[in-house]
N, C-alpha and C positions, 0 to 999 in steps of 0.2 A: 838638790840645789841645781840651778840652771848652769849649763855649760855654754861658753861663748860660741855664738854661731860662726859658721865659716866666713860669712861676709856681714859682720855687724854694721848697722847704720851709723855707728859712731866709733870713736877710737877705743882701743882696748881699755885704756885708763878710764874713760868716761862711762863705758859699759859697766865696769866693775864698780865705779863710784855710784852709779845710779842704783845698782842692786844692793850695795851696802847701805846706802841711804834708806832704801825701802825696808830692808831688814831691821835697821835701827828704829825707824819710825813705827813699824808694825809691832815691835817688841820681840821679833824673832831673835835679834841680838839685843840682850837686855843690859842694863847698867851693870858694869863690872865685868862683862864678858871681854875676853881678849881677842884681838884680831891678829892672828898669826899668819905672817906672809906665806910661809911654806904650806900651811894647811889650806889657805884660801886659794893659792895658785894651783894646787893639786885639785881642789874641788871644782874650780872654774875651768881647768884645763888650759891654763896659760902660764907664761913665765912670771917670775916674781916682780919684775920691773913695774908693769902696770899696776899691780896690787900695791906695791910700795908707794907709787905716786898717788894712787887713790886714797890711801890711808893718810898721806900727808895733807891732802885737800880736806879730808874729814876733820883732821886736827885743826886746820885753819878755820873751819866752819864751827868749831866748838862741839862737834858730835863725838869726838874721841880725844883722849889725852894720853901722852906717852909718859911712861914711868921707867926709870932705870931698872934693868933686869926683868921687867914685866912686859915691855913693849907697849903697844897701843891698847887702850881699854875704853870701852863705851861709857859715855857720861850720861847720866840721867838729866831730864828736864824737870826740875823740881817745881813744886808750887811756889816755893820761896823765890826761885829765879824768875818765874813768870810774874809774880807780884812786885818784886823789887827791881827787876831789870827790864825784862822784855815788855811788859805792859807800859811802864813809864816812858821807855824810849819810843815805843810805837805811838803813844799818845801825843808826845811832842811833835814827832814827824808828821803824823797823819792829821792833826788839827790844822797845821799850816797848809798841808796839801789840799784838804777838803775845803777850806776857806777859799783857796785860790781857784779850785775847780768850780765852786759855786759862783764865783764872780765871773769866771771866763765863759761859762756856758758853751763849751766847745761841743758842737754836734757830733763830731767824730768820736770823742771820748764817751759821751753819753750813750751813743748807739752801741759802742763796743761794750760798755758796762751792761747794757740791756741784754746783749747777746750772752754775756757771761752769766748773768742771773738766770737766763733761760736754760743754759747748759747746766747750771747748778740744780735747777728743778729736775732735770733728767737724771742727774747723778744721785739725787736724794731718793728716788723711787724707781727701781730697787736701789738700796743704798750701796754706793761705791765710795767708801770712805776716802780712799786715796785721791780719787778723781775730784771729790767734793773739796778736799783740802787744797788741791792744786788750783782749782777754780777760785776758791776763797782768796788764796794768795794772789792770783792773777788780777782779781778785782782791785785789791788794795794797791798792788804795785802799779797798776795802770794809773790810778789817781796820783800816786806819789811821783811817778815819772812825768805826768802831765804838768806838774808844778814847776818843772825845769830847775829844781834846786839840786845841783849835782851832788853836794855833800849829803843831803838827806837821802837821796837814792843810794849812795854808797853805803851809808850806815844801815839802811833797810836791807840791802843785799848781804851785809855782814851777819845780821841777825836772822835773816829769812830762813836758813836751814833749821835753826832752833825753833822758830815760830812754826814751821811746817811740821816739825816733830810733835809739837803739842797739839796741833790741829789734827793730825792723823791719829794720834793717841786718843784724843777725846771724841772724835767723830762717831765711833760706834756706840758711844754711851749717851748720845743725845736722845732724849725721850722722843723727840720728833725731829728728824733731819730737815723737814720742811721749815721748821722754825729758823734754821740757819739761812735758808733761802729768803724767807720773809724779812729777816734782819737786813739782808743786802738790798732787797727791794726797797725797804724803808730808807736805807742810805742813799740809794739812787733817787728816790723821791725828794730827799732833802737837798741833794745836789741840783736837781732840776728846778727846785723852788727859786734858785737864784739868791737865796738868803745865806750869806756866809756864816752868820751866827747860828742859824738852824743846822747847817751842815757840820759846824764845829761841835755843837751839842750832841748831834746824832752820832758822830764817830767816837766822841769821848764816852758816851754811854755804851756803845757797841764794844769797844775795846775793854771797858771795865768789867764786862761779863766774865772775863777770864780771871778776875781776881777772886772769884768764888771757887773754893776747893771742890 
């Protein structure tokens, strides 16, 4: 397990938070595993305060849940949650955002998305599952943020850690990681068409892929 560097580029809490998120997303910390402050602080070589704060953030993000006498326990991202909560919420938010982006035709946004898709191509071969997942999220968040609907962006950021968890979990199992890249290239083409209806249909079809177990 990594030990906190002498001069980390982030706060101790954020460093611990990032590593715990990665361990949960990768399955190194599986559903039902306990996060024990004492053990984690000893493993990371830091005091318990930053570890406690990081666990509190993970609980707010829905990645862990606290139980009396058991402490914090890792929560699974189930197919049921994906189908009944995450996909429906994403669909509502992103249909609005993609329609708005197709109408706006903002060159800065479209160029940024093009760069993201190019970076996804590099992350797909050789496969870097975590990088591919992060770029996937970056693409979608950029479109949502560009719509300037504050509440939609807030809701997205609440579910984003859970969405990332299933992106990272599923990425190594894609038969062809380049298919993920092509899906986003098609989304970008739909946005560039200037047709809000096409953009809405494209994002709805894209998000619904995750309804398949």
